[in-house]
One Martini backbone bead per residue (centre of mass of N, CA, C, O) as a GRO file, in nm:
protein
  154
    1MET     BB    1   1.131  -1.223   4.664
    2PHE     BB    2   1.285  -1.320   4.414
    3ALA     BB    3   1.172  -1.112   4.218
    4THR     BB    4   1.285  -0.862   4.358
    5LYS     BB    5   1.585  -0.927   4.333
    6ARG     BB    6   1.599  -0.964   4.031
    7LEU     BB    7   1.485  -0.681   3.947
    8GLN     BB    8   1.698  -0.513   4.090
    9LYS     BB    9   1.937  -0.621   3.925
   10GLU     BB   10   1.830  -0.543   3.647
   11LEU     BB   11   1.803  -0.238   3.699
   12ILE     BB   12   2.097  -0.180   3.746
   13LYS     BB   13   2.193  -0.276   3.467
   14LEU     BB   14   2.007  -0.089   3.293
   15ASN     BB   15   2.135   0.180   3.416
   16GLU     BB   16   2.427   0.129   3.305
   17LYS     BB   17   2.366  -0.078   3.042
   18LEU     BB   18   2.275  -0.081   2.694
   19PRO     BB   19   2.187  -0.165   2.411
   20PRO     BB   20   2.139  -0.064   2.118
   21GLY     BB   21   1.803   0.067   2.106
   22ILE     BB   22   1.778   0.069   2.428
   23THR     BB   23   1.528   0.199   2.668
   24LEU     BB   24   1.471   0.324   2.976
   25VAL     BB   25   1.176   0.486   3.089
   26LYS     BB   26   1.023   0.300   3.324
   27ALA     BB   27   1.083   0.208   3.697
   28ASP     BB   28   0.908   0.263   3.981
   29ASP     BB   29   0.873  -0.047   3.994
   30LEU     BB   30   0.818  -0.421   4.019
   31LYS     BB   31   0.561  -0.444   3.795
   32GLU     BB   32   0.627  -0.192   3.586
   33TRP     BB   33   0.769  -0.146   3.258
   34LEU     BB   34   0.940   0.081   3.032
   35MET     BB   35   1.036   0.035   2.687
   36ASP     BB   36   1.260   0.118   2.426
   37ILE     BB   37   1.274   0.042   2.070
   38GLN     BB   38   1.516  -0.013   1.805
   39VAL     BB   39   1.616  -0.045   1.488
   40MET     BB   40   1.969  -0.075   1.375
   41ASP     BB   41   1.903  -0.099   1.086
   42ASP     BB   42   1.784  -0.075   0.731
   43ASN     BB   43   1.496  -0.137   0.777
   44PRO     BB   44   1.232   0.019   0.615
   45ILE     BB   45   0.994  -0.045   0.811
   46TYR     BB   46   1.171   0.080   1.090
   47LYS     BB   47   1.290   0.337   1.022
   48ASP     BB   48   1.302   0.578   1.271
   49GLU     BB   49   1.168   0.398   1.492
   50THR     BB   50   0.977   0.379   1.800
   51TYR     BB   51   0.912   0.139   2.066
   52ARG     BB   52   0.676   0.042   2.311
   53LEU     BB   53   0.720  -0.136   2.617
   54LYS     BB   54   0.532  -0.356   2.836
   55PHE     BB   55   0.613  -0.469   3.159
   56THR     BB   56   0.473  -0.745   3.349
   57PHE     BB   57   0.504  -0.857   3.683
   58SER     BB   58   0.526  -1.126   3.878
   59GLY     BB   59   0.598  -1.314   4.165
   60ASN     BB   60   0.729  -1.547   3.950
   61TYR     BB   61   0.963  -1.397   3.878
   62PRO     BB   62   1.148  -1.585   3.636
   63ILE     BB   63   0.972  -1.841   3.607
   64GLU     BB   64   0.783  -1.633   3.487
   65ALA     BB   65   0.676  -1.459   3.248
   66PRO     BB   66   0.633  -1.175   3.127
   67GLU     BB   67   0.429  -0.925   3.030
   68VAL     BB   68   0.437  -0.838   2.675
   69VAL     BB   69   0.380  -0.517   2.515
   70PHE     BB   70   0.276  -0.310   2.286
   71THR     BB   71   0.259   0.050   2.322
   72PRO     BB   72   0.104   0.330   2.269
   73VAL     BB   73   0.172   0.655   2.197
   74GLN     BB   74   0.052   0.992   2.168
   75THR     BB   75   0.246   0.942   1.912
   76PRO     BB   76   0.377   0.873   1.599
   77SER     BB   77   0.668   0.768   1.724
   78ARG     BB   78   0.477   0.523   1.889
   79PRO     BB   79   0.398   0.265   1.748
   80ILE     BB   80   0.275  -0.027   1.634
   81PRO     BB   81   0.418  -0.267   1.481
   82LEU     BB   82   0.447  -0.401   1.169
   83HIS     BB   83   0.363  -0.753   1.201
   84PRO     BB   84   0.292  -1.099   1.175
   85HIS     BB   85   0.335  -1.103   1.529
   86ILE     BB   86   0.164  -0.822   1.563
   87TYR     BB   87  -0.086  -0.684   1.706
   88SER     BB   88  -0.281  -0.392   1.716
   89ASN     BB   89  -0.278  -0.425   2.053
   90GLY     BB   90   0.041  -0.549   2.109
   91ILE     BB   91   0.040  -0.839   2.077
   92ILE     BB   92   0.275  -1.112   2.108
   93CYS     BB   93   0.406  -1.367   1.891
   94LEU     BB   94   0.628  -1.540   2.113
   95ASP     BB   95   0.780  -1.808   2.244
   96MET     BB   96   0.945  -1.668   2.476
   97LEU     BB   97   0.653  -1.567   2.615
   98ALA     BB   98   0.586  -1.846   2.668
   99ARG     BB   99   0.570  -2.104   2.873
  100GLU     BB  100   0.748  -2.301   2.691
  101GLY     BB  101   0.978  -2.067   2.605
  102TRP     BB  102   1.051  -2.002   2.882
  103SER     BB  103   1.331  -1.874   3.081
  104PRO     BB  104   1.514  -1.767   3.359
  105VAL     BB  105   1.752  -1.654   3.173
  106HIS     BB  106   1.576  -1.451   3.104
  107ASN     BB  107   1.517  -1.098   3.026
  108VAL     BB  108   1.460  -0.785   2.946
  109GLU     BB  109   1.695  -0.760   2.750
  110SER     BB  110   1.645  -1.026   2.584
  111VAL     BB  111   1.368  -0.943   2.485
  112CYS     BB  112   1.448  -0.685   2.335
  113VAL     BB  113   1.652  -0.820   2.144
  114SER     BB  114   1.450  -1.020   2.017
  115LEU     BB  115   1.262  -0.797   1.903
  116GLN     BB  116   1.467  -0.664   1.727
  117SER     BB  117   1.523  -0.917   1.555
  118MET     BB  118   1.235  -0.961   1.454
  119LEU     BB  119   1.225  -0.691   1.301
  120THR     BB  120   1.480  -0.710   1.125
  121SER     BB  121   1.372  -0.985   0.967
  122ASN     BB  122   1.147  -0.838   0.839
  123THR     BB  123   0.938  -0.824   0.512
  124LYS     BB  124   0.641  -0.759   0.638
  125ARG     BB  125   0.372  -0.518   0.611
  126GLU     BB  126   0.191  -0.681   0.859
  127ARG     BB  127  -0.058  -0.851   0.998
  128PRO     BB  128  -0.206  -1.086   1.134
  129GLU     BB  129  -0.409  -1.322   1.086
  130GLY     BB  130  -0.706  -1.203   1.224
  131ASP     BB  131  -0.676  -0.931   1.379
  132ASP     BB  132  -0.959  -0.808   1.407
  133LYS     BB  133  -1.086  -1.047   1.560
  134PHE     BB  134  -0.889  -1.072   1.791
  135VAL     BB  135  -0.919  -0.781   1.904
  136LYS     BB  136  -1.232  -0.794   1.947
  137TYR     BB  137  -1.250  -1.098   2.115
  138ASN     BB  138  -1.027  -1.083   2.308
  139THR     BB  139  -0.993  -1.163   2.683
  140ARG     BB  140  -0.706  -1.238   2.714
  141ARG     BB  141  -0.414  -1.257   2.829
  142PRO     BB  142  -0.119  -1.293   2.679
  143LYS     BB  143  -0.016  -1.536   2.872
  144ASP     BB  144  -0.304  -1.708   2.804
  145ILE     BB  145  -0.217  -1.758   2.519
  146ASN     BB  146  -0.230  -2.020   2.263
  147PHE     BB  147  -0.004  -2.029   2.050
  148VAL     BB  148   0.091  -2.120   1.721
  149PHE     BB  149   0.410  -2.231   1.631
  150HIS     BB  150   0.512  -2.211   1.263
  151ASP     BB  151   0.742  -1.978   1.238
  152ASN     BB  152   1.092  -2.001   1.192
  153GLY     BB  153   1.150  -1.704   1.048
  154VAL     BB  154   1.098  -1.529   1.342
   0.00000   0.00000   0.00000
């Protein structure tokens, strides 16, 4: 019940006004939403690209973080961004999305803004170390993965 009320309030706010470079694409229900984000500075790695995020909410939201992944769209204009903390299957290594880093004060908008910031500050056009192996063998949901956060520069 609490998740429903919170998501309804967030959806109203998202439909009224969003920060530059963030677009609500689809929110037909309170279980899964699609958002597009763009980097708004001149970072050449991400210039003129748009990325699709899929948010999946549990009944424990906002106490529990949503599951957030980059998802490719069947057009070249919506790839999964190249970043040392984003796997080629769209899974994001970001402490804010982990159990320990999540706080109920976060919301869909703050996650999108944090991901924009993460992309803006990146200087390496690469995947995380071990991307091929991780993508091939990982069977856990993103929220169940215990990433080791060691890079304070991202």
